N, CA and C atoms as an extended XYZ file, in Angstrom:
138
Properties=species:S:1:pos:R:3:atomname:S:1:resname:S:1:resid:I:1 pbc="F F F"
N         0.843       -1.179       -0.005 N   MET     1
C        -0.007        0.001       -0.003 CA  MET     1
C         0.891        1.229        0.007 C   MET     1
N         0.581        2.196       -0.852 N   LYS     2
C         1.327        3.453       -0.891 CA  LYS     2
C         0.448        4.597       -0.415 C   LYS     2
N         1.063        5.504        0.291 N   THR     3
C         0.350        6.730        0.636 CA  THR     3
C         0.232        7.591       -0.623 C   THR     3
N        -0.849        8.325       -0.718 N   LYS     4
C        -1.113        9.122       -1.921 CA  LYS     4
C        -1.253       10.615       -1.559 C   LYS     4
N        -0.876       11.457       -2.462 N   LEU     5
C        -1.035       12.913       -2.337 CA  LEU     5
C        -0.359       13.472       -1.079 C   LEU     5
N         0.872       13.063       -0.863 N   VAL     6
C         1.650       13.490        0.297 CA  VAL     6
C         2.540       14.661       -0.112 C   VAL     6
N         2.623       15.654        0.764 N   LEU     7
C         3.563       16.748        0.527 CA  LEU     7
C         4.953       16.282        0.896 C   LEU     7
N         5.915       16.518        0.044 N   GLY     8
C         7.316       16.240        0.384 CA  GLY     8
C         7.784       17.223        1.448 C   GLY     8
N         8.996       17.084        1.911 N   GLY     9
C         9.534       18.022        2.905 CA  GLY     9
C         9.438       19.447        2.397 C   GLY     9
N         8.922       20.343        3.221 N   THR    10
C         8.648       21.706        2.777 CA  THR    10
C         9.384       22.785        3.513 C   THR    10
N         9.878       22.489        4.702 N   GLY    11
C        10.367       23.578        5.520 CA  GLY    11
C         9.181       24.290        6.153 C   GLY    11
N         9.411       25.398        6.813 N   VAL    12
C         8.340       26.109        7.512 CA  VAL    12
C         8.096       27.453        6.853 C   VAL    12
N         6.862       27.759        6.595 N   ARG    13
C         6.444       29.043        6.054 CA  ARG    13
C         5.180       29.489        6.775 C   ARG    13
N         4.893       30.767        6.708 N   ASP    14
C         3.641       31.267        7.300 CA  ASP    14
C         2.671       31.696        6.213 C   ASP    14
N         2.781       31.082        5.036 N   ASN    15
C         1.966       31.439        3.890 CA  ASN    15
C         1.127       30.216        3.475 C   ASN    15
N        -0.154       30.202        3.834 N   ARG    16
C        -1.024       29.061        3.565 CA  ARG    16
C        -1.098       28.746        2.054 C   ARG    16
N        -1.192       29.762        1.243 N   GLU    17
C        -1.327       29.551       -0.201 CA  GLU    17
C        -0.091       28.841       -0.769 C   GLU    17
N         1.086       29.241       -0.310 N   TRP    18
C         2.315       28.579       -0.781 CA  TRP    18
C         2.304       27.107       -0.381 C   TRP    18
N         1.914       26.840        0.861 N   TYR    19
C         1.887       25.467        1.340 CA  TYR    19
C         0.878       24.641        0.574 C   TYR    19
N        -0.316       25.161        0.376 N   MET    20
C        -1.382       24.416       -0.319 CA  MET    20
C        -1.083       24.187       -1.788 C   MET    20
N        -0.244       25.010       -2.395 N   ALA    21
C         0.092       24.868       -3.813 CA  ALA    21
C         1.256       23.906       -4.048 C   ALA    21
N         1.842       23.377       -2.998 N   ARG    22
C         2.968       22.447       -3.146 CA  ARG    22
C         2.544       21.214       -3.905 C   ARG    22
N         3.463       20.667       -4.697 N   ALA    23
C         3.196       19.449       -5.436 CA  ALA    23
C         3.022       18.271       -4.475 C   ALA    23
N         2.106       17.384       -4.803 N   ARG    24
C         1.896       16.175       -4.018 CA  ARG    24
C         2.519       14.998       -4.759 C   ARG    24
N         2.994       14.019       -4.003 N   VAL    25
C         3.600       12.842       -4.586 CA  VAL    25
C         2.976       11.593       -3.960 C   VAL    25
N         3.165       10.461       -4.598 N   ASN    26
C         2.679        9.191       -4.080 CA  ASN    26
C         3.843        8.391       -3.513 C   ASN    26
N         3.621        7.741       -2.383 N   GLY    27
C         4.634        6.874       -1.804 CA  GLY    27
C         5.742        7.565       -1.027 C   GLY    27
N         5.624        8.867       -0.780 N   ASP    28
C         6.653        9.585       -0.053 CA  ASP    28
C         6.599        9.180        1.420 C   ASP    28
N         7.746        8.931        2.063 N   PRO    29
C         7.745        8.498        3.458 CA  PRO    29
C         7.161        9.508        4.431 C   PRO    29
N         7.049       10.780        4.048 N   HIS    30
C         6.474       11.776        4.962 CA  HIS    30
C         5.015       11.439        5.323 C   HIS    30
N         4.324       10.670        4.490 N   GLY    31
C         2.930       10.335        4.771 CA  GLY    31
C         2.759        9.037        5.534 C   GLY    31
N         3.825        8.313        5.786 N   GLN    32
C         3.694        7.004        6.420 CA  GLN    32
C         3.485        7.084        7.931 C   GLN    32
N         4.119        8.013        8.611 N   ALA    33
C         3.989        8.089       10.074 CA  ALA    33
C         2.538        8.361       10.487 C   ALA    33
N         1.837        9.346        9.918 N   PRO    34
C         0.441        9.550       10.330 CA  PRO    34
C        -0.439        8.327       10.086 C   PRO    34
N        -0.179        7.594        9.001 N   LEU    35
C        -0.940        6.389        8.731 CA  LEU    35
C        -0.676        5.331        9.802 C   LEU    35
N         0.580        5.193       10.200 N   LEU    36
C         0.915        4.235       11.257 CA  LEU    36
C         0.298        4.637       12.593 C   LEU    36
N         0.287        5.931       12.897 N   TRP    37
C        -0.348        6.409       14.134 CA  TRP    37
C        -1.837        6.065       14.140 C   TRP    37
N        -2.491        6.258       13.001 N   LEU    38
C        -3.901        5.949       12.896 CA  LEU    38
C        -4.141        4.446       13.116 C   LEU    38
N        -3.310        3.599       12.512 N   CYS    39
C        -3.454        2.148       12.684 CA  CYS    39
C        -3.285        1.776       14.153 C   CYS    39
N        -2.320        2.381       14.828 N   LYS    40
C        -2.081        2.083       16.234 CA  LYS    40
C        -3.308        2.420       17.079 C   LYS    40
N        -3.902        3.580       16.831 N   VAL    41
C        -5.089        3.982       17.576 CA  VAL    41
C        -6.246        3.047       17.311 C   VAL    41
N        -6.440        2.665       16.058 N   LEU    42
C        -7.536        1.762       15.716 CA  LEU    42
C        -7.364        0.402       16.385 C   LEU    42
N        -6.137       -0.099       16.429 N   ILE    43
C        -5.878       -1.371       17.095 CA  ILE    43
C        -6.141       -1.289       18.572 C   ILE    43
N        -5.737       -0.186       19.198 N   GLU    44
C        -5.941        0.007       20.630 CA  GLU    44
C        -7.398        0.147       20.993 C   GLU    44
N        -8.249        0.556       20.047 N   MET    45
C        -9.673        0.754       20.328 CA  MET    45
C       -10.411       -0.586       20.415 C   MET    45
N        -9.835       -1.639       19.893 N   LYS    46
C       -10.528       -2.953       19.885 CA  LYS    46
C       -10.632       -3.562       21.260 C   LYS    46
């Protein structure tokens, strides 16, 4: 399974439009941690 539409590393900015206009990529590791956190919470809820 690949994560989809993940923002690559961006640095920090205070400009929402710049951040939202960033290119999205598929399978980038930046999107894997939140997915793993979600899985952990779902498993703990059982």
